[in-house]
N, C-alpha and C positions, 0 to 999 in steps of 0.2 A: 468352568466354563459350561456354556449351551451345548446341549446333544446336537442342536440344529447348527449350520454355519452361520458365520457371524463376521462382518467386516469391523474390526475396531479402529477406530482413528485415533491415533497416538500421539499427541504432542512430546516434542522432544526439547531439551534444553538451548536455550538461545545462546549459551555461553558456557556458565558455571554447570560442570557435569553434575552436580548435587542435586539442581532444579529438575527434578522428576519424582513423580509418585510412585508409592510403593505398589499402586496398582498397575502403571504402566510397566514398570519392570517385571511384575507377575506374567501379565498378558506378553509381553514379548518374549517370555522365558517359554509361555505353553502354546504359542501359535505354530501352525505349522510352516507359515509362509508369511514373510515380511515383504511388503512392495516398499521400496523405497526412491525417494529423489535420488540421494546419492549413496550407492551402496559403502563406499569406503567410510563415510561418516557414521553410516549407522553400523557397520562392523566396529569402529573405534568405541561407539557409543556401547555397543554389547560387550567388547572386552575390557572396557573399563569398570562395567559392572558385574563382570566374572559371569556373564550370561553365555551358554554354548549356542551360537548363532544357527537358527533354523535355517531353511533355504532363504536365499534372497534373491529377489528380482529388482530391477532398475522400473521406476514408474515417475517419468519426468515429462517436462513439456513435450518434448520431440516424440515420444512413443506413447503418451496416455490412451490416445484415441483408438491404437490398434491393443494395447494392454487391458485397457476396461473390459472389454468382453471375455477375455481370459479369468480376471478377477473374479467377475460377475458368475461365472459358470463353476469356478472352484468353490465357491460360497455356497452356490444353490447345490453343489455335490455333498455340501457338508463339511467343508474346510472352514477353518478358522486361520483368518488373514487380517494381519496388522499392516497399516498404512502411516508411514511416517514421513515427514521433510526432512530437509537437512538440518533445520531447525524450526522451533514454533509449532504452531498449529496448523498441519496440513489443509488445504483449502482456502487459507487466507493469506493473499499473493504468493501462494505456492502451490503445485499441482495437488488434486484431490477433489475437486467440485464435480468433476465429470463423473468421477466413479462412483462417487456417494450419491448423485442423482441416479445414476443406473442401478445400483442397489437398490434403493427407494423405489424407481420405478419397477423394477422386476420382484418386488415385495420381499427382497431379502432385508434382514435384520443388519442394522448400522448401531453400533455403540461408539459414542465421542467419549473420550477421557477429557476431564479437565487437564488445565497445566500450562507450561509456560507460554506468554504471548508477549513480543517486543512492544506492539501497539498500547497494550493496556499497560505494561509496566512502564513505559514512557510516559503516558498520560497521568497516572497517579502519582510519578516522581516530580512532574512538572508543577505541582501546585495551581495550575488552572484549573477552571471549573469541569466536574466529571459529572454532573448532572445529567448533561446532552453533549454526546460528542460525536463527529462524523469521520471514519474512516475512509481515505481516499486510495490508499494503497500507494503502488508506483505510478506518480504522475506520468503521462504521455510524453515522450520524446519530439512527438511532433508539435512544432510552436503553434500552429493555431488551434489545435485541439488542446493543448495546454493553456493556453489564453482562453478560451471559450469554458475551459473549468473552472479556472482560478476566476474570471469574471463572473460566473454564477455564483461563487461563493460570498460574494462581497457583503451580502446583508444576512448572511446565514449566521446565526447565534449561538450555534454549535461550536464547541471547541475541535479543531480540525487535526488531524493526525496521518502523517503522509511518509512513507518510506523512500528514502532516496540514496542513489549510488553516490558515495565520497566525491567523484570528480565533478558531479552535478549539483551538489550541494548550494554553493555559492549563487548558480543561475536560477536554480529554483527558489531561493530566497529573494533574490532581486524581483523576480516574475511576481512571488506572494506580495512583496512590497509595493510592486506598481498598480495590481490588481486590489488589496486590500487596504493598502494603505501602510507607508512605512513605521509609522507610529503603533502597530500592532503589536501586542507583546508575545514572545515566541520562544521556544527552547528547541536547541540540537542537543539529543540525546546520543552518544556513540558507546559502541561496545558494553552494552548493558550487561550487566552481571557478570563482566569479565574484569580481569585485573587492573584493565587502565580505563575503566568505565569513567565517563566524562560528561557533565551536563552545563551548557553554557545557555545562559538566558541572556535575554534582551529583546529589542525592538527588532521587526523584521528588518529594518535599515540597517541597525547597527551589526546585525549578524550577516547580511547580506554584505556588508562592507569588511568584516571580520574575514570572510571565506571565500572572498572574489579572487584573490590570489594564491590562497594556502588552502586547499581542500584539508578537510578533516579526514583523519584515518580510521577504517574500520567502518563497521555497520551502523549507519545512521536512521534515527526517526525523528522527525520535525514535529512539532506539537506547536499548533498556533490558537491564541485565542480567537472565540468567536464574535461577531459583530456585537458593539456596545448597544445599539439600538440609535445611536446619532447619527449613523450614514445616512446620507440622503437617497429616500427610498422614491423620491419623485420620477416618474418615468422621462427618460433624456431625451428632448426633442435632437432625433439624430441629424435631420435635413440640417437644422440651425447650427448645431455642433460641427458638424462636417463643413459647411459653409463658411464658419468663423475660422476653423483650422485652415482649409485652402486660404482663406484670405490672409492668413499670416503667414503663408508660404509653405505650408507641409503638404508632402506629396500624399497621393492616395493610399499608395502603401504602408507609409507611416502610419497614415490617420487610421485605416484598417486594424492594424496591430495594437494601438493604443485604446481605441475602444472596444475592441475585443476583450480586454483586459476589465473594460469599467461595465460593461454591459453583459458579458455571456456570450454574446451573440456571434455567429460564425464569421470568421474574417473574410471567408472569400464574400458573402453578401455585403460585408460594409465595402470592400473594397471595389465592387461592382457599383455601389450606390454613391461613393466617392467619385470614383470614374465618372459617371453618369452626370453629377451635379457639376463637376471640374468641366465637362464638356460644355454643360448648357451654360457656362458661366464665360465661355470664349464667345 
């Protein structure tokens, strides 16, 4: 190990306990402190690999702001600190980005160890193109923000990777189908590297139907094919489209939700425009 203090960013297994590097095990055995998203899972990992646990402190969303200054001070003072999340790479949809940025800003050494990642594991196994991909992480639970995000991805040719809670997989797949097109190829990968690992491929429409009533079990990653290039990239005449939908009896709220998915524009702005056009037609 280095004489000066170092923050080691250590990825941990996403399921199978054997999926950890020899270097990661050595670092975890030699550091003086481990900052863990979940101290119980960290202790379980250490016990499994027969590593005598150093001092463990929690580092999660609720305390990362307060804990960051302490970790920077420890590394500045010469301590070797390991940062681990509950599973996978810290900082990727898990706490870690804040303390890494603070260490870099303070001029302290940061070493990131390579290792397990659910996003990359799901992508490579999906059979979808890997030349260019876009990691979305967990999509917002706010409907308007979700619609805006998905709508903006309609013509993006990158393969999309999303994390999602099992109870929300069906809803997210349906929203993606509405935004990107129901025939877009996709895969739901769950419980990766674990005993009951499963990969279910199909179109977004097929997968949305499959999981509409029966959510999958376990941790899930959604991988969605990018745009084919056949999607219509001609700018939509919003006023004409809204007037057409109003004439068909659609309400401003419904119109705003639908066009947010198609355009990626903010639902509130679309709603206000629809209301204005509806009022002008009266």
